[in-house]
Structures are given as structure tokens and as C-alpha cells.
VOBA-1610 file (N, C-alpha, C; in pm, whole numbers, padded with zeros to 5 digits, always signed):
BEGIN
Met+17311+04416+09377Met+17356+04306+09280Met+17502+04360+09238Ala+17576+04260+09219Ala+17717+04300+09160Ala+17717+04330+09029Pro+17802+04435+08985Pro+17805+04444+08864Pro+17847+04334+08767Asn+17802+04333+08640Asn+17822+04224+08543Asn+17787+04075+08593Lys+17703+04061+08678Lys+17662+03937+08717Lys+17545+03903+08642Phe+17550+03802+08588Phe+17446+03732+08518Phe+17339+03663+08597Val+17204+03705+08588Val+17102+03651+08667Val+17014+03555+08587Arg+16995+03448+08600Arg+16887+03357+08542Arg+16789+03330+08636Ala+16656+03355+08591Ala+16534+03341+08676Ala+16448+03227+08616Ile+16380+03176+08700Ile+16286+03079+08643Ile+16139+03139+08670Phe+16034+03127+08575Phe+15901+03163+08619Phe+15823+03029+08596Pro+15796+02959+08723Pro+15720+02830+08713Pro+15595+02857+08720Gly+15511+02751+08645Gly+15374+02743+08656Gly+15305+02649+08568Ser+15170+02632+08559Ser+15102+02536+08473Ser+15069+02609+08353Phe+15030+02727+08356Phe+15011+02818+08244Phe+14900+02748+08155Asp+14793+02709+08206Asp+14699+02623+08146Asp+14565+02695+08146Pro+14548+02798+08066Pro+14636+02860+07951Pro+14708+02976+08024Ile+14789+03024+07945Ile+14892+03154+07974Ile+14778+03261+07968Thr+14797+03350+08061Thr+14712+03473+08071Thr+14773+03599+08040Asn+14698+03712+08012Asn+14760+03840+08013Asn+14815+03876+08160Gly+14795+03843+08260Gly+14869+03847+08380Gly+14975+03775+08381His+15010+03657+08327His+15137+03590+08322His+15230+03650+08236Leu+15185+03720+08130Leu+15264+03801+08018Leu+15284+03930+08092Asp+15221+03986+08174Asp+15243+04100+08249Asp+15375+04080+08324Val+15370+03975+08402Val+15491+03939+08484Val+15616+03911+08403Ile+15598+03829+08297Ile+15710+03813+08200Ile+15764+03925+08154His+15693+04034+08082His+15748+04161+08039His+15815+04241+08155Arg+15761+04239+08260Arg+15816+04318+08358Arg+15956+04243+08434Gly+15942+04120+08444Gly+16046+04052+08498Gly+16169+04051+08423Ile+16159+04032+08304Ile+16283+04036+08196Ile+16340+04161+08213Lys+16308+04270+08267Lys+16362+04402+08285Lys+16448+04409+08399Ile+16439+04309+08489Ile+16512+04288+08606Ile+16619+04181+08581Val+16608+04070+08518Val+16700+03951+08512Val+16749+03970+08374Asp+16876+03893+08346Asp+16930+03862+08234Asp+16860+03776+08133Glu+16814+03662+08202Glu+16734+03534+08125Glu+16647+03507+08218Leu+16534+03489+08141Leu+16404+03424+08228Leu+16345+03288+08163Ile+16352+03186+08231Ile+16325+03061+08182Ile+16178+03035+08218Ile+16069+03010+08125Ile+15942+03014+08167Ile+15944+02849+08197Ala+15898+02829+08330Ala+15912+02676+08344Ala+15785+02619+08361Val+15735+02544+08261Val+15596+02486+08237Val+15599+02335+08311Gly+15540+02350+08418Gly+15518+02234+08506Gly+15425+02135+08446Asp+15440+01996+08472Asp+15364+01887+08435Asp+15350+01794+08573Asp+15241+01819+08619Asp+15193+01739+08745Asp+15121+01609+08716Pro+15167+01501+08723Pro+15074+01364+08683Pro+14949+01369+08765Gln+14938+01442+08871Gln+14825+01453+08962Gln+14721+01530+08934Lys+14762+01631+08828Lys+14663+01749+08785Lys+14616+01706+08654Glu+14500+01744+08629Glu+14421+01746+08493Glu+14432+01874+08410Tyr+14491+01867+08307Tyr+14512+01993+08215Tyr+14422+01985+08094Leu+14400+02116+08071Leu+14308+02137+07950Leu+14395+02108+07834Phe+14520+02195+07826Phe+14597+02169+07721Phe+14734+02100+07777Asp+14766+02003+07691Asp+14893+01925+07733Asp+15006+02007+07736Gly+15104+01944+07805Gly+15237+02021+07815Gly+15310+02085+07695Gln+15296+02004+07595Gln+15370+02061+07466Gln+15277+02166+07403Glu+15146+02150+07414Glu+15061+02271+07368Glu+15074+02394+07454Arg+15092+02385+07593Arg+15135+02499+07663Arg+15260+02556+07622Val+15383+02476+07613Val+15487+02525+07577Val+15488+02599+07441Glu+15422+02536+07350Glu+15414+02614+07219Glu+15335+02745+07209Met+15245+02752+07287Met+15155+02866+07312Met+15262+02993+07381Ile+15324+02948+07475Ile+15414+03058+07532Ile+15514+03085+07448Arg+15582+03008+07402Arg+15703+03027+07290Arg+15645+03129+07167Glu+15517+03112+07114Glu+15454+03196+07024Glu+15432+03329+07070Leu+15402+03349+07193Leu+15373+03475+07261Leu+15530+03532+07275Thr+15611+03471+07300Thr+15739+03529+07358Thr+15858+03511+07270Asn+15829+03456+07155Asn+15961+03449+07057Asn+16020+03572+07014Asp+15972+03693+07038Asp+16048+03823+06998Asp+16116+03882+07115Ile+16114+03797+07228Ile+16203+03859+07353Ile+16325+03728+07360Pro+16434+03757+07299Pro+16554+03662+07295Pro+16584+03629+07438Glu+16569+03699+07552Glu+16615+03650+07691Glu+16522+03560+07739Val+16396+03518+07680Val+16308+03439+07743Val+16312+03295+07673Lys+16321+03203+07768Lys+16320+03059+07716Lys+16211+02988+07781Val+16156+02878+07702Val+16045+02810+07766Val+16091+02664+07751Glu+16072+02606+07880Glu+16089+02465+07910Glu+16008+02392+07995Arg+15967+02265+07961Arg+15890+02183+08059Arg+15980+02121+08161Phe+15892+02096+08288Phe+15981+02013+08394Phe+15864+01956+08445Ser+15914+01844+08523Ser+15824+01758+08615Ser+15919+01745+08727Gly+15861+01717+08857Gly+15929+01691+08970Gly+15931+01825+09064Leu+16038+01831+09124Leu+16058+01960+09216Leu+16109+02058+09147Met+16046+02165+09150Met+16081+02282+09082Met+16230+02323+09124Val+16259+02316+09258Val+16408+02349+09303Val+16506+02266+09219Asp+16475+02143+09195Asp+16579+02052+09116Asp+16570+02105+08978Phe+16470+02141+08925Phe+16475+02206+08769Phe+16559+02322+08781Ala+16537+02420+08881Ala+16618+02549+08874Ala+16764+02510+08902Arg+16786+02407+08977Arg+16930+02377+08976Arg+16980+02334+08841Arg+16908+02244+08801Arg+16967+02195+08642Arg+16988+02293+08556Val+16905+02389+08555Val+16914+02505+08451Val+16998+02636+08509Gly+17052+02615+08639Gly+17138+02720+08683Gly+17070+02843+08716Ala+16956+02820+08759Ala+16868+02970+08796Ala+16918+02996+08945Gln+16928+03128+08975Gln+16943+03172+09114Gln+16834+03225+09156Val+16740+03252+09083Val+16607+03311+09133Val+16480+03282+09080Ile+16361+03269+09159Ile+16246+03247+09131Ile+16156+03346+09107Leu+16094+03375+08990Leu+16003+03491+08976Leu+15862+03453+08985Arg+15782+03516+09066Arg+15670+03494+09114Arg+15557+03619+09084Gly+15446+03589+09052Gly+15362+03718+09027Gly+15256+03697+09155Leu+15233+03826+09180Leu+15123+03843+09308Leu+15015+03908+09253Arg+14892+03853+09291Arg+14787+03922+09228Arg+14689+03983+09355Asn+14710+03924+09468Asn+14617+03960+09588Asn+14678+03902+09717Leu+14611+03945+09822Leu+14651+03901+09961Leu+14649+03754+09965Thr+14559+03671+09909Thr+14552+03536+09914Thr+14682+03487+09860Asp+14735+03533+09748Asp+14863+03494+09706Asp+14984+03520+09801Val+14962+03633+09847Val+15093+03665+09940Val+15123+03552+10040Gln+15020+03502+10117Gln+15036+03400+10234Gln+15083+03292+10149His+15042+03249+10053His+15073+03111+09979His+15195+03120+09922Glu+15244+03232+09857Glu+15370+03248+09782Glu+15475+03262+09892Phe+15437+03324+10020Phe+15548+03350+10125Phe+15594+03234+10198Glu+15501+03120+10213Glu+15539+03000+10239Glu+15610+02913+10127Leu+15577+02923+10019Leu+15652+02864+09906Leu+15794+02929+09893Ala+15816+03052+09912Ala+15938+03110+09897Ala+16043+03069+10012Leu+15979+03058+10131Leu+16055+03002+10250Leu+16104+02884+10223Thr+16014+02799+10184Thr+16035+02639+10154Thr+16161+02627+10063Asn+16123+02707+09940Asn+16234+02711+09839Asn+16359+02761+09874Arg+16369+02851+09969Arg+16493+02901+10021Arg+16574+02806+10098Ala+16476+02728+10202Ala+16535+02620+10282Ala+16573+02491+10206Val+16493+02460+10104Val+16519+02335+10054Val+16633+02351+09933Gly+16615+02445+09864Gly+16687+02467+09728Gly+16777+02588+09715His+16785+02658+09829His+16889+02777+09853His+16843+02876+09736Leu+16720+02894+09701Leu+16682+02977+09594Leu+16601+03104+09646Glu+16642+03216+09615Glu+16570+03327+09660Glu+16445+03365+09540Thr+16343+03399+09603Thr+16222+03448+09526Thr+16197+03587+09512Met+16155+03627+09397Met+16146+03780+09357Met+16000+03772+09320Phe+15933+03887+09368Phe+15794+03901+09349Phe+15754+04018+09274Ile+15670+04008+09170Ile+15616+04113+09113Ile+15476+04131+09113Met+15422+04240+09154Met+15293+04271+09168Met+15230+04273+09018Thr+15119+04184+08994Thr+15046+04199+08858Thr+14998+04346+08830Gly+14984+04376+08715Gly+14874+04506+08694Gly+14760+04481+08761Glu+14710+04622+08807Glu+14576+04599+08872Glu+14450+04528+08803Gln+14465+04555+08660Gln+14369+04483+08569Gln+14365+04340+08592Tyr+14483+04275+08629Tyr+14506+04131+08627Tyr+14489+04062+08764Gly+14434+04154+08866Gly+14439+04098+09013Gly+14347+03988+09035Phe+14246+03963+08942Phe+14147+03872+08982Phe+14167+03745+08866Thr+14252+03754+08763Thr+14267+03656+08675Thr+14347+03536+08707Ser+14288+03426+08690Ser+14370+03300+08712Ser+14343+03203+08593Ser+14426+03126+08557Ser+14409+03024+08458Ser+14285+02936+08480Thr+14260+02897+08614Thr+14153+02817+08640Thr+13998+02903+08624Leu+14025+03016+08674Leu+13903+03103+08655Leu+13874+03108+08506Ile+13971+03135+08404Ile+13957+03130+08275Ile+13890+03023+08221Arg+13943+02895+08252Arg+13893+02770+08212Arg+13760+02775+08248Glu+13712+02797+08368Glu+13574+02762+08415Glu+13476+02861+08337Val+13507+03008+08331Val+13416+03084+08265Val+13414+03033+08133Gly+13532+03012+08055Gly+13517+02976+07912Gly+13423+02836+07893Arg+13433+02766+07982Arg+13352+02636+07972Arg+13209+02671+07970Tyr+13165+02770+08038Tyr+13039+02795+08048Tyr+12993+02914+07946Gly+13085+02934+07853Gly+13062+03009+07742Gly+13082+03176+07779Gly+13141+03209+07887Gly+13169+03338+07924Gly+13257+03376+07845Asp+13268+03539+07837Asp+13377+03596+07735Asp+13492+03618+07813Val+13596+03555+07799Val+13739+03578+07866Val+13834+03630+07749Ser+13789+03679+07656Ser+13880+03736+07555Ser+13963+03858+07592Gly+13922+03922+07690Gly+13998+04036+07753Gly+14094+04000+07832Leu+14111+03855+07894Leu+14192+03809+07981Leu+14296+03715+07941Ile+14307+03705+07810Ile+14419+03607+07759Ile+14425+03667+07612Pro+14566+03643+07571Pro+14593+03692+07422Pro+14495+03650+07325Pro+14471+03705+07204Pro+14379+03655+07111Pro+14401+03517+07048Ser+14542+03489+07020Ser+14564+03365+06975Ser+14542+03252+07068Ile+14557+03271+07211Ile+14509+03184+07304Ile+14372+03171+07334Tyr+14298+03280+07322Tyr+14143+03276+07326Tyr+14099+03169+07220Lys+14146+03186+07087Lys+14103+03102+06960Lys+14148+02976+07015Lys+14244+02923+07070Lys+14295+02781+07103Lys+14195+02749+07195Leu+14166+02822+07306Leu+14064+02791+07402Leu+13923+02771+07364Lys+13877+02840+07279Lys+13748+02824+07224Lys+13739+02683+07132Asn+13849+02672+07073Asn+13863+02543+06989Asn+13866+02426+07079Lys+13934+02432+07183Lys+13957+02321+07282Lys+13813+02288+07366Leu+13747+02406+07397Leu+13623+02384+07472Leu+13502+02337+07390Asp+13531+02365+07244Asp+13417+02335+07149Asp+13427+02200+07103Thr+13522+02128+07141Thr+13540+01990+07084Thr+13499+01895+07193
//
């Protein structure tokens, strides 16, 4: 990397809800780039537990002490969003071998379509099995997911599932 080059990255996802694994990637990623935009995706074909604004607010609450981290919503193609915010890099977390194959295909597509490079960070081993989908499912059936998400998010999840 050239000295004094400003690198803006985006970390796209649905974050429904944000997990300790996501936060691990954010904290480690911001050590490598100058600015990280958490890109909270809105896909009209997807059914979310938390609406887009709730997801943005939860992430802002957890990252407000990191000035280099911004949080924004987007819909449509992620490469269009990256271009709009001037990002040069996509940050992605890898949990396991299944992720590698899927993320490899996405990275090649994003490079071909959007001329964007992808940077991968392996999540901590304690988060290798964690996904927002799994957390929602286990939470729906009363399982204890308190160790997988931040305490404030756990409280919001419990409130959402109890209604």
C-alpha cells in the first residue's frame, strides 16, 4: 500500500442482529483501513426480525466510540453503494470453509462488476459457528444466545421475540 493513501472499506451485511463475530471483524478490520463503513443492507425479498433503522441504531450504539467507523443503510447492488461512498475495498469475515467458497465467488464477481478488491478476516475461533440466522432461530425457541451477541442486543432480541 502506498504511504499516506487513504483506504475506505465497506463491511456489508444484514446484521439481523449484529453478533460478537461481526464486532470482532469490525474491531480487527479498522486496524487495517482508515475508515470502515458498516453497510446495512435492505433486501425487499428478505424478511428481517429488526427493521433497517433498528439495525443501524444497534450498530451505531456499539461502534460510537470508534470515530473511523460509520454506519449506513443501502439497498440495491453493493458495488453501487461502494462506488457512491468512494470505497476501494470490501471487508468480509470468514467463519469456516463453507464461507470460503461462497465469499470467493462473491469476491470475483465484485472485482469483475465493480472493480473492488475484497479483504478477508478470519473471525475468532469462538465465533466460527455463529450467524445471525442461527442466533434468531435459537432465540425463537428460548435458547440462550447471550454469549453470542452483545448484552444490549440480547435484550433487544429478547424483547422482539417476546412480543
